[in-house]
N, C-alpha and C positions, 0 to 999 in steps of 0.2 A: 496457597491461593495466589493466582496471578493478578496482574493489574487490571485486566479486562473484567474479571469477576468483582474486583473492588470498585469498578465504576469509572475508569479513566475516560476522559472525553476525547473526541475526535481531534486529530492534529491539523486539520484543515482550517484556514482562516475563516472566521465568521460562523463556524459550525459548533453548536453546543450539545450535540447528540452524544450518547454513550457509544463507545467503540465496541465493535464486535469482532474485528480482525486486526492483526498486526502484520506489517511488512518491514523488512529490513530497509534501511536507507539506501543501500547500494542497489537493491532490486528496484526500488522506487525511482531512483535517479536515472538508471539506465533505460527505463521504460518510456521516458519522454512523456510523462503524464502532465496534463495542463492544470493540475491542482496546486494552489499556493499553500505552503505550510506556515504554521505559526512560528516554529523554530526548528532548526536542524538538530536531530538527535539520532541515536543508533537505531531506534525502532520507530516506525510510523504507525500510529493508531488510527484506524479508519472505521467510521460508522457504516451501516448497511448501504446507504445511498452512495457514499463516496467509494466504498469498496467495489460496488457494481461499476462505477465509472472507471476505476483503476483496472478492473478485469478487462473491460472492453478496449481500453486504450493500450494495454500491454499484451494483448493476445498475439500480435504479430511477433513481438520480441520473444515470447514463450515458445512459439512454434520454431523460430530460428534456433533457439537454444536446444530444443529437442533434436532438431536435425543435426546440429553440431555434435551432440553426444553420440548419435547413431553412426557418425562418420568414423569413429574410432575403431 
C-alpha cells in the first residue's frame, strides 16, 4: 500500500488536502513552478488542485523534453 492510499497530505504550504499524485523533486524543481513547499523531500505529494497548477506551469518543459528525446 502506497503513501497516497494511506492518506498523505499535500506538500504545498497551507494546503491540508489529501494528495492524489506524486512528482519527484527533480522534475518539480526544473519545471519552475510557483508553488511553495512545506519541506524539501525526494517526492512531492500534490492534491488535485495543485497538480492541475503543476501540469499547466510545466507543460512547456515537458514539450521541450519530448523534443530533446526525438532528436536522438
